[in-house]
N, C-alpha and C positions, 0 to 999 in steps of 0.2 A: 580472365582475374588472378595472376597468376599473385596468390597469395601462402604463406609459408604451410607446414605443415609439419608435424613430429607425430607416431605411431603411441594410441594411450596405454598404458598400462595394466596390467593383465585387472581383471578386479578379483578378491575376496568373498569369498561367501562368509555370512556372519549367523542363519541359521535355514538349518531346515526342514521343513513339513513334514512329519509322521507320515506313512505310505503312500508321498511325492514320489513322481518317480526320478527329484535325484535323489529319495530315499535309497529306490533301488537301486540305483546304480553305481549307488552305496557312495556321494558326495559326502562333505561331512564336513565342520564350521572350520574353517583354514583353507579348505582348499580356496587353488584359481580360475575362476573360469577365461581363458582365453582365446576363444573364439568361437560363432554360430557360420557353418557353411562358407568359411573361409575366410570370414572375416571379422576383424576384432572387436571384443565387446569393449567400450568404455566404461559402463553405470550401469544400476539399471532401466533406467529411461530405453537406454539403445539394447539391452536386453529383451525387452518388453517387446519393441519392435521389430527386431534376429528373429526373435523363437519364436512367431506365432506363423510359422510354416507348422504343417503337419511331420513333414523327415526331413530332419535334422541331423547335423557333422559335428559333435561339439565340443569342441577340443577343451580339454583342463588339465589342471596339474592336481591334484587326488598325492596326498601324499608325500606329495615330493616328488610321485612320480608324470613324465610328462604321459597320453592318453587323449584319445579319440576317441567316443564314446559315439552310438550314432542311436538316436530317439523315435520312435514312431511315437505320431498321441496326435489328440484330439485339437483340428484347430483352433478352440479356446481352450483345452487342457494347460495351464502355467503347467512350469516347470517343478516352482514345492521349494523357489531356495528365495533369503535376501538377500543381497548382497549389498559389502557393506555404505556407509551412504559414502556419495562421490564429493572429491573436497569442487566445494563451488570456488570457479574464476574470481580472482576482484575486478575491478574495473580497471578500464588500462587510459583512467582519462586524471587528469586533479585541478579539475574545477574551481575559480576559484572562489566560488560561495558553496562549495560541498558543505555540507551539514556536518557529518564527520567529522570534516576540521576542527568545527567550531563546539565538541562536547567540550565540556567539563572532565576532569580527571573522578575518576572509581565508579566507573558506569560498570555497566557488564558490557564483557567481551565483543558482544555481540554489535554492540554498540558501536562499534569504535573496526567497525569492517565493514569496504567498499565493494557492494555485491554488483558483479560488471557479466552472470554465466546468464546467458538465454534459454538455459533449462529452466532457474528459478521464473525467466520473464512466463516461458508456458504455462511452467506449473501453477504457481503461483500472483505470474501480473506483477511481478516488480521493475520496472522501469528499468530500462539497460542502456547507455551506448553500444554504436558497435564495433568503436575502434581497436577494440579485440577480435572481432569476428577473421575467423582466417577461414579461408575457402572449403576443408575441411568440413568447415562447420557451417559456412553455409549452405555447402552439399548435403549434408544429414538435411539439416531444419527441416531443407527441401522437398528429398527422397523421406522422412517423418513425419511430414505433415506440420508439425512443429507449431502449429497456427491455433491461437494468433497472436505474436506478441506486440509487447510492450519497449520504446526506441524514446534515450530522451535525445531530441536532435537541438534544441537548444535555440539554434540558427541555424541555416541554410549558407552563410559566405565564409570560406574558407578563412578567411584573414581574422574576421570575428570568433572564429569558432577554438582559431588557436587558443587568442590571448584566452577568454573566455573557460576554455578544456583542457589548459597543460599540456594539448599534442606534441608531444617531441619532433615528430616532420611537421611541416604545413599540413597536408592535408592526411583525412586518415579515406576519404573516399567516403563519406555519409553516402552521396547522392547513390552512386557507383552499388553497392551494398541493398540498400532503400531497391535498387529500380530490381536487382538482380531477386531480390525477394517478392517484388510486386509481379513481378513475368514468370513467376514460378508459382501464383497465387496463395502465398500467404498474406496470411489477416495484418496488418499492421495498426498499431494505435500510437502516437504520437502527442508526446512533452514539449513542454515549452518551461523552465522557469526563466521568465522574466525579469534584469534585472539593470534598471534605472543606467541607460553609460554605453550595454552594452548593447541589447539583441530589442530594444525599445523601438519605437517610433520608423524610420521610416526600412532599420535592417528586419521585422518585424513582418514589416508587411511582405517585403520580399520572402521572408522564409513560409509564411505561410500561400503564399503564391506557386514557391517552388512546392511546398506539402500540396496544391490540390493538384496537382501536374500527377502525383497518382493516386489521385481521388477512387478510380475503382478499387483498388487493395488495400489503400489505409485510408480507413474509416472514422479516424477521430486528433483532432490537434487541440491536446487540454494545455491553457497557461497558466499557471501558477504566479502568485508572485513570491519572489526570492526569500527563504527566510534568515535574517541574520542575532546570532547572539553577543552579550556580552563576555563570549569567551576565544573570538581572532585574536588571535598569535599571530603576528608577524605575514599581516594575509590583505592578498590586496582591499583599497579603499573603499566602500560600495555603499551605499542604501539603499536603506525600502523606496517600494513601491508607496504616493502619496495618494492621500484620500481623492486628489485631483485627479494625478493620474491617472484612480483606475476606477472615478468617474469616467473620463476619455476613453480607458479600456471597452467601462460598456458599450457603449455607442457605439463605437470603431464594430465591435462584435456582433452585434447587434446589425451594421448593416450589412456584415461581412452576411451573416447568416440570413439578412433576406434574399439576399443573394445564389447566394448557394443554395435555400432550400430550392427557388426557381427552376436552378439547370438538375441540380440531382438527385433535391427532393431530402434530403437532410443539410440538417446548421452547419457537421464538418469541425466548425472550429466552436469548442467549450470553456467558457469560465470555470475559476474553479469559484466556490462557495466565497473563500475569502474572500477574493474581490467583491462579492456585491457588498459585505460584510463590515470591511473597508471605504465601499462609496456612500453607505452609506443607504442601499436600495436594495428592492424587494427582488428575489428571486425569480426568475424567469416562471414561466408554468410548468407545469409534467410533461406535456407532448412536445415540448421545446428541446425537453435533453432526449428527445430519441429513445426510448429506453431506456433509459438510464445506466450506460455500458462501462461508465464510468465514475461508478457513487465512487468502489475500490481507492481512488484519487481524489476523496476531493466535493467531485466535480456531478452534483444536486442532489448534497444529501440530506440539506437541510431543506427540499424544495418534495421529497419524500418524507420529512419525516415529520412536518405540516400536516402532509396529508397525510396523512398516519393518525397525528393527532386529530386529525378533523373528524375523518372517519369514526374510529375510536371513539371517539367526546357522543356519539347520539347515539352508547350504548350508557354514558354511564347514568349514574343514580344520581336525583333527585335531589338526594344530601347525604352524610354519610349515620351513621348511629350514632358516633359527637362527633364532638370537634377535635379535627389532625391539623398538627400544620408537618408541609417536607420541605426541607432545605436543597434548594440544587447549588452546584459545587460548577464553574463552571468558569472558561477562559476571561481576560478581558475584554476579548474583542464578541463573543458571543453570548458573553451576559444581559448586554444590551434587549438582544433578538429573542433571550428564553425572557425575558421581567413582559418585553410588550411585546411576542409570540403565545408563549405560550402558556404566564401565569396567567393571563385574561378567560385562555376555558377548561384550567383548571380548577380555579374558582370557582366555576358556573354547575359545581357543588355541591350542595348544601354544604359547610360548614369544615371546608376544606382550607387551609390556609396555606398561601403556597409565599418563601421565600427568594429568594435568585440570591446570590455570593458571586461577586470576580475575587477573584483569586489570583496574586498575583504573582508573576512564576519567579521564584530562587529560587533558580537551578540556572537556568541560558538568559535570566535578564527578562527585562518590563518590555524590551522588543518584541517577544515571543507573547506574543497576546493566543494562539492559541490551547484549546480546550486541551488537547492528544499530548501535548510537552509542559503538562502537569506532573507533580510529580508530589510524593507522601511531602514535604517539609513546603510544600503550594496547599494546600491540600487543611494544612494542621495550622499556621500560622491565620487564613481566614477563617476558619470554623472555631480555633477556642474558643475568639472573645466570646462570640454566642455561645459555646456549650460552661463555658463560667460563669452566665450571668443566665443561664438554663433558657435559650431561645432554640435550642434548635429542632426544636418540634417533638415529633416521633419518630422522622427515617430522612438521614443525607443518600440524596443522590446526586453523582459520578455520572462525568460523560462519559458514554462506550467505551470509545479513545483515547482512553487515560490507564489502561492494564490491558500489554500483552497478554499473548492468549496465555496464558499460564494465570492468568489474575496476581501480574506483582505492575508492581509499579516500578517508574524507573530509578529509584533510589539501588543503593544495593547495598542496606544494609541492613541485620536483623534487626525486627522488630521493627521498619518505617516500610515496611514492600508491600503491603496488602491487606485489602480491606477493613479486612480485621484487627491490625495489626493500628486502621486510622481511628476504624471506637474505640479501643482501647485510651489512645490516648485521646480521645471527646469523650471519656468519663461514660462510654458503654453503649451511646444512642446507635440506632441501628442505620447501617454503613450499604450501600449497594449500589454496585453499579448497572448503567439504566441497560435496557435489555430491550432498548424498542418497543415495547407492548404496556399502552396509554391503563389498560383497562386492567392486566394487572394488577399496575401500581397504585389506583385507585381505591384496587379490592386488600391488597394487603392494610393501606392505611384505615380503609372502614373495619378489619378485624384488629389494627395493631392495640398494643397494651401502650394508655397514655403516658410519654414518657413523667 
């Protein structure tokens, strides 16, 4: 596979552990590691792999001087260095449906970055295309067993892929690269963002069958409906998946899954929760998700959410010490689901009153109905009228994916960034992001001071 390659640049040390091997050798922050046992080091992940042997010849630049240090160490003993964060590779495509291009201005810088790095796929489960994978990258993935990897495929037809993904050349050699990884025992998971008029209907069937040829190492294909915002600028004319198309897709996937389970013992193709909500149909049973390997991609999260609620509800108290009200804020797509499936279960506790509020997305537009893309302004606009009437109750609960790992909303303005900011804007009512623990939520309400 003749792919272009270029040698990696030396990586810089940012910290040295006191008393470590690196400290004994006199390495310090600012020094550079060039190679281990004659092989160049690309990043910290690369160093961990290459430094696993017990005898190392490490080429380093210390204080400006180039030297080679020989290290004798235990098999699991680390060198004791932290390297600079690696520069994440950008995506090699320009997809017509790319959500980054549909962001409004003024958000955090990270929300405008197109991640296309296989290391992030291995470390965090990010879905990437393989357009920018070179021969050196493929060989490294295989050598270092960077498995599993998560690949955005979308379509296996070269012409359609070129139109959808903005390839500069007609072919990006997707099939060859996936086959190479599969033949070298790298576990793969594929994603299809379904765009009506591009990769649906017969193209979808063709893509599923092509991917099925790799089923011994490609373990799943998740199908996610395209998301469109009001901030699309000079982009292709696309449309959302309709409820009727969602229902047809559910029927099609159910047939596929029956066939695949008979032949390979797993469903192979899975739909995101959004498809079932859009279709107005119940989610599959837990067993149909084959262990929930794709929950982070929105596949099976709602079924697990309901099952956990049913399990924990067995230990709910019969009644609270005093009447309490909790308000759930949600996206327009999931609000009916919460009202129909969650509210009755919680209101089985005597004295507990539950209100569900559907929040219009004021950041991306009303075509975006999922909870994870709601921002401070969207929550505040929907909840403030209730706050002014004193009807929010004792606690406001936000969706778990409405804040990032730092606990921040999408808003990038002081005073509009955290649940505490939202609490202040709503007159001080307690605001919490749901953590999945229903019993703890009920206990919290039992102990709450009435609003």
